[in-house]
Backbone as CSV, one residue per row, in Angstrom:
resi,resn,N_x,N_y,N_z,CA_x,CA_y,CA_z,C_x,C_y,C_z
1,MET,3.579,-0.548,-4.649,3.364,-2.417,-4.529,4.433,-3.168,-3.002
2,THR,3.789,-3.765,-2.537,4.697,-4.412,-1.984,6.084,-5.956,-2.676
3,THR,6.680,-5.077,-2.351,7.972,-5.827,-3.196,8.173,-7.173,-2.437
4,SER,7.720,-7.439,-1.220,8.085,-8.320,-0.382,7.276,-9.653,-1.022
5,LEU,6.601,-9.022,-1.558,5.084,-10.189,-2.390,5.889,-10.471,-3.859
6,LEU,6.596,-9.917,-4.182,7.276,-10.468,-5.304,7.977,-12.149,-6.074
7,PRO,8.599,-12.159,-4.735,9.180,-13.578,-5.580,7.975,-14.440,-5.217
8,THR,7.158,-13.971,-4.239,5.937,-14.896,-3.849,5.384,-15.216,-5.083
9,ILE,4.793,-13.997,-5.225,3.687,-14.120,-6.903,4.892,-14.722,-8.015
10,LYS,6.143,-14.219,-8.124,6.886,-15.175,-9.172,7.026,-16.469,-9.437
11,LYS,7.244,-17.063,-8.067,6.830,-18.410,-7.756,5.793,-19.414,-8.557
12,ILE,4.316,-18.324,-7.925,2.935,-18.720,-8.322,2.786,-19.004,-9.767
13,ILE,3.083,-17.274,-10.374,2.888,-17.098,-11.566,3.521,-18.852,-12.557
14,MET,4.848,-18.945,-12.295,6.206,-19.930,-13.274,5.719,-20.920,-13.629
15,LYS,4.798,-21.553,-12.274,4.092,-22.806,-12.505,2.676,-23.297,-13.403
16,PRO,2.593,-24.275,-13.828,1.672,-24.183,-15.018,0.283,-24.221,-14.418
17,SER,-0.686,-23.172,-15.065,-2.111,-22.721,-14.759,-2.884,-23.861,-14.071
18,LYS,-3.211,-23.737,-12.899,-4.119,-24.947,-12.709,-5.581,-25.026,-13.603
19,GLN,-6.334,-23.803,-13.815,-7.314,-24.240,-14.681,-7.853,-22.649,-15.888
20,ILE,-8.391,-22.439,-16.804,-8.352,-21.737,-17.424,-9.877,-21.402,-18.136
21,PHE,-10.352,-20.449,-17.966,-11.942,-20.374,-17.905,-12.018,-19.541,-19.104
22,HIS,-12.218,-20.019,-20.614,-12.642,-18.651,-21.472,-13.872,-18.010,-21.296
23,ILE,-14.350,-16.888,-21.294,-14.837,-15.975,-20.713,-15.426,-15.100,-21.618
24,PRO,-16.895,-14.272,-21.820,-17.040,-13.737,-23.186,-16.384,-12.285,-22.662
25,LEU,-16.563,-12.195,-21.364,-16.414,-10.992,-21.086,-15.123,-10.080,-21.429
26,GLN,-15.412,-8.750,-22.464,-14.126,-8.539,-23.111,-14.472,-6.717,-22.806
27,VAL,-13.051,-6.347,-21.934,-13.307,-5.041,-21.679,-12.231,-3.657,-22.345
28,ASP,-12.333,-2.880,-22.493,-11.527,-2.062,-22.889,-10.340,-1.357,-21.854
29,SER,-11.049,-1.484,-20.233,-10.142,-1.134,-19.204,-10.437,-2.514,-18.216
30,TYR,-9.018,-2.821,-17.674,-9.234,-3.696,-16.432,-9.965,-3.130,-15.281
31,SER,-10.388,-1.568,-15.532,-10.952,-1.173,-14.214,-12.306,-1.833,-14.178
32,LYS,-12.502,-1.978,-15.312,-13.977,-2.560,-14.935,-13.874,-3.895,-14.115
33,VAL,-12.744,-4.661,-14.679,-12.697,-6.087,-13.926,-12.607,-5.608,-12.476
34,ILE,-11.398,-4.805,-12.562,-11.475,-4.393,-10.520,-12.713,-3.988,-9.666
35,ASP,-13.678,-3.136,-10.683,-14.866,-2.638,-10.050,-16.021,-4.045,-10.285
36,LEU,-15.927,-4.923,-10.834,-16.428,-6.385,-10.672,-15.986,-7.045,-9.275
37,TRP,-14.940,-6.924,-9.093,-14.417,-7.376,-7.930,-15.094,-6.768,-6.477
38,LYS,-14.687,-5.253,-6.533,-15.165,-4.563,-5.955,-16.628,-4.974,-5.358
39,LYS,-17.681,-5.173,-6.262,-18.856,-5.144,-6.065,-18.977,-6.821,-5.525
40,TYR,-18.710,-7.580,-5.886,-18.625,-9.215,-5.445,-18.332,-8.965,-4.184
41,LYS,-16.957,-8.194,-3.479,-16.732,-8.129,-2.294,-17.569,-7.506,-1.204
42,LYS,-18.948,-6.698,-1.776,-19.502,-6.343,-1.420,-20.936,-7.218,-1.122
43,TYR,-21.375,-7.308,-2.124,-22.654,-8.265,-2.164,-22.605,-9.838,-2.025
44,LYS,-21.296,-10.147,-2.828,-21.051,-11.877,-2.658,-21.521,-12.217,-3.889
45,ASN,-21.493,-11.476,-5.080,-22.837,-11.718,-6.075,-22.372,-11.218,-7.198
46,ILE,-22.072,-11.252,-8.599,-22.142,-10.793,-9.866,-23.084,-10.994,-10.290
47,ASP,-23.717,-9.871,-11.093,-24.846,-10.504,-11.897,-25.025,-9.405,-13.224
48,LEU,-24.255,-10.177,-14.229,-24.230,-9.914,-15.687,-25.344,-10.495,-16.252
49,ASP,-25.133,-10.163,-17.903,-26.717,-10.378,-18.738,-26.133,-12.229,-19.251
50,ASP,-24.646,-12.680,-18.675,-24.364,-14.214,-19.164,-24.461,-15.005,-18.148
51,VAL,-25.552,-15.888,-17.910,-25.632,-16.317,-17.242,-24.314,-17.205,-16.879
52,ASN,-23.371,-17.737,-17.799,-22.333,-18.772,-17.248,-21.387,-17.828,-17.173
53,GLN,-21.013,-16.635,-17.596,-20.224,-15.642,-17.318,-20.195,-15.421,-15.868
54,ASN,-21.662,-15.444,-15.414,-21.972,-15.187,-14.071,-21.700,-16.074,-13.020
55,TYR,-21.487,-17.517,-13.642,-20.997,-18.975,-12.706,-19.490,-18.463,-12.511
56,ILE,-19.057,-18.091,-13.933,-17.477,-18.342,-13.514,-17.077,-17.148,-12.830
57,LEU,-17.381,-15.549,-12.717,-16.781,-15.082,-12.429,-17.049,-14.966,-10.777
58,ASN,-18.235,-15.425,-10.708,-18.447,-15.669,-8.946,-17.977,-16.755,-8.554
59,ASN,-17.468,-17.649,-8.937,-16.602,-18.540,-8.861,-15.180,-18.778,-8.391
60,VAL,-14.725,-17.242,-9.503,-13.560,-16.959,-9.574,-13.241,-15.892,-8.190
61,PHE,-13.935,-15.457,-8.180,-13.746,-14.322,-7.232,-13.734,-14.958,-5.579
62,ASP,-14.870,-16.095,-5.503,-15.433,-16.763,-4.540,-13.968,-17.906,-4.192
63,PHE,-13.175,-18.096,-4.879,-11.832,-18.429,-4.658,-10.762,-17.500,-4.465
64,HIS,-10.935,-16.076,-5.039,-10.055,-14.761,-4.799,-10.120,-14.483,-3.145
65,PHE,-11.005,-14.817,-2.681,-11.413,-14.701,-0.992,-10.549,-15.767,0.095
66,SER,-10.283,-17.048,-1.016,-9.858,-18.300,-0.472,-8.488,-17.580,0.336
67,GLU,-7.663,-18.319,1.309,-6.634,-18.509,1.978,-5.440,-18.763,1.332
68,ILE,-5.519,-19.363,0.093,-4.218,-20.069,-0.764,-3.554,-18.505,-1.459
69,ASN,-2.205,-18.890,-1.294,-1.685,-17.931,-2.384,-1.653,-18.282,-3.695
70,HIS,-2.170,-17.360,-4.062,-2.447,-17.453,-5.994,-2.685,-16.274,-7.043
71,VAL,-2.639,-16.423,-8.154,-2.731,-15.521,-9.314,-4.185,-15.528,-9.847
72,LEU,-4.884,-14.740,-10.262,-5.977,-14.736,-11.202,-5.469,-13.527,-12.657
73,LEU,-5.196,-14.568,-13.728,-4.918,-13.447,-14.623,-6.145,-13.426,-15.445
74,TYR,-6.095,-12.487,-15.941,-7.372,-11.862,-16.743,-6.760,-11.393,-17.926
75,TYR,-6.868,-11.884,-18.868,-6.271,-11.065,-20.442,-7.957,-11.110,-21.184
76,SER,-8.096,-10.020,-21.673,-9.147,-9.209,-22.754,-8.537,-9.638,-24.043
77,SER,-8.878,-9.762,-24.979,-8.452,-10.134,-25.968,-7.814,-9.122,-26.963
78,ASN,-8.384,-7.927,-26.974,-8.445,-6.393,-27.592,-7.335,-5.738,-26.943
79,LEU,-6.670,-6.302,-25.634,-5.489,-5.255,-24.580,-4.029,-6.094,-25.024
80,ASP,-3.723,-5.124,-24.703,-1.987,-5.610,-24.903,-1.146,-5.467,-23.264
81,HIS,-2.256,-5.766,-22.648,-1.637,-6.549,-21.367,-2.311,-7.204,-20.692
82,CYS,-1.919,-7.453,-19.485,-2.878,-8.271,-18.822,-3.298,-7.988,-17.315
83,LEU,-4.327,-8.556,-16.844,-4.427,-7.772,-15.260,-4.147,-9.524,-14.726
84,MET,-3.352,-9.491,-13.531,-2.757,-10.429,-12.087,-3.360,-9.505,-10.955
85,MET,-4.470,-10.588,-10.451,-5.509,-10.349,-9.171,-4.640,-11.229,-8.459
86,CYS,-3.620,-10.782,-7.786,-2.928,-11.303,-6.658,-3.322,-11.677,-5.150
87,LYS,-3.195,-12.794,-4.692,-3.123,-13.062,-3.276,-2.045,-13.399,-2.975
88,ALA,-1.104,-12.775,-2.003,-0.336,-13.721,-1.372,0.133,-13.399,0.388
89,ASN,0.181,-14.023,1.346,0.359,-13.910,2.505,-0.652,-12.920,2.740
90,ASN,-1.863,-13.417,2.452,-2.929,-12.674,2.797,-3.360,-11.118,2.657
91,LYS,-2.496,-10.757,1.741,-2.946,-9.126,1.076,-2.747,-9.446,-0.464
92,TYR,-3.809,-8.807,-0.640,-4.453,-8.377,-2.240,-3.057,-7.648,-2.834
93,ILE,-3.075,-7.750,-3.948,-2.492,-7.013,-5.363,-2.537,-7.472,-6.206
94,ASN,-2.762,-6.227,-7.446,-3.041,-6.100,-8.783,-2.267,-5.556,-9.962
95,ILE,-0.868,-6.478,-10.444,-0.664,-6.181,-11.386,-0.645,-5.981,-12.822
96,SER,-0.437,-4.720,-13.265,-0.946,-5.387,-15.171,0.339,-5.521,-15.402
97,ALA,0.719,-6.441,-16.737,2.265,-7.047,-17.180,1.542,-6.713,-18.717
98,PRO,2.998,-6.125,-19.430,2.560,-6.456,-20.832,2.653,-8.133,-21.202
99,VAL,1.665,-8.219,-22.670,1.722,-9.146,-23.235,2.218,-9.577,-24.770
100,GLN,2.642,-10.814,-25.047,3.381,-10.814,-26.193,2.073,-11.761,-27.052
101,LYS,1.757,-10.675,-28.071,0.084,-11.516,-28.499,1.168,-12.706,-29.554
102,ASN,2.087,-12.612,-30.004,2.396,-13.496,-30.978,2.790,-14.798,-29.759
103,LEU,2.608,-14.721,-28.597,3.051,-15.849,-28.085,1.679,-16.632,-27.165
104,ILE,0.421,-15.948,-27.556,-0.484,-15.895,-27.489,-1.308,-16.384,-28.448
105,LYS,-1.552,-18.230,-28.064,-2.476,-18.862,-29.389,-3.968,-18.640,-29.254
106,THR,-4.407,-17.712,-28.915,-6.220,-17.340,-28.666,-6.659,-16.300,-28.831
107,ASP,-7.780,-15.799,-29.143,-8.135,-14.174,-29.680,-9.282,-14.418,-28.948
108,THR,-9.526,-15.273,-27.895,-10.356,-15.231,-26.770,-10.302,-14.433,-25.687
109,ASN,-10.842,-14.059,-24.978,-10.335,-13.783,-22.939,-10.608,-14.823,-22.352
110,PHE,-9.849,-14.435,-21.369,-9.992,-15.884,-20.473,-9.285,-15.641,-18.945
111,ILE,-9.560,-16.366,-18.256,-8.983,-16.288,-16.833,-8.221,-17.591,-16.543
112,ALA,-7.051,-17.030,-16.176,-6.482,-18.401,-15.904,-5.712,-18.480,-14.230
113,VAL,-5.996,-19.485,-13.534,-5.852,-19.898,-12.351,-4.738,-20.003,-11.891
114,TYR,-3.654,-19.634,-11.190,-2.449,-20.102,-10.450,-2.542,-20.026,-9.165
115,CYS,-1.689,-21.514,-8.640,-1.585,-21.348,-7.284,-0.785,-22.750,-6.894
């Protein structure tokens, strides 16, 4: 990991999220989300069974291409950690972080956008 990006990422994540999307996508491993991102980068489209889910993922991944420093935090309610897909100083970095289940007041999956 590029440790020089950590202060920028920490500054972003310490602010309140700009938007939260509840999404039915539940995964057993965050590698599935990374695979969806790779597919989106190649084809500029995600086509899953759920139309609402497609809309959310396509828009979130489109934003991930933007020049803005940001963090996309994806939480799957069946896991004890989250995935932070970060873009800082035009570099992408993915971070897995533990989650304290007692602090999360939802049992749904979501994507939170920080910038």
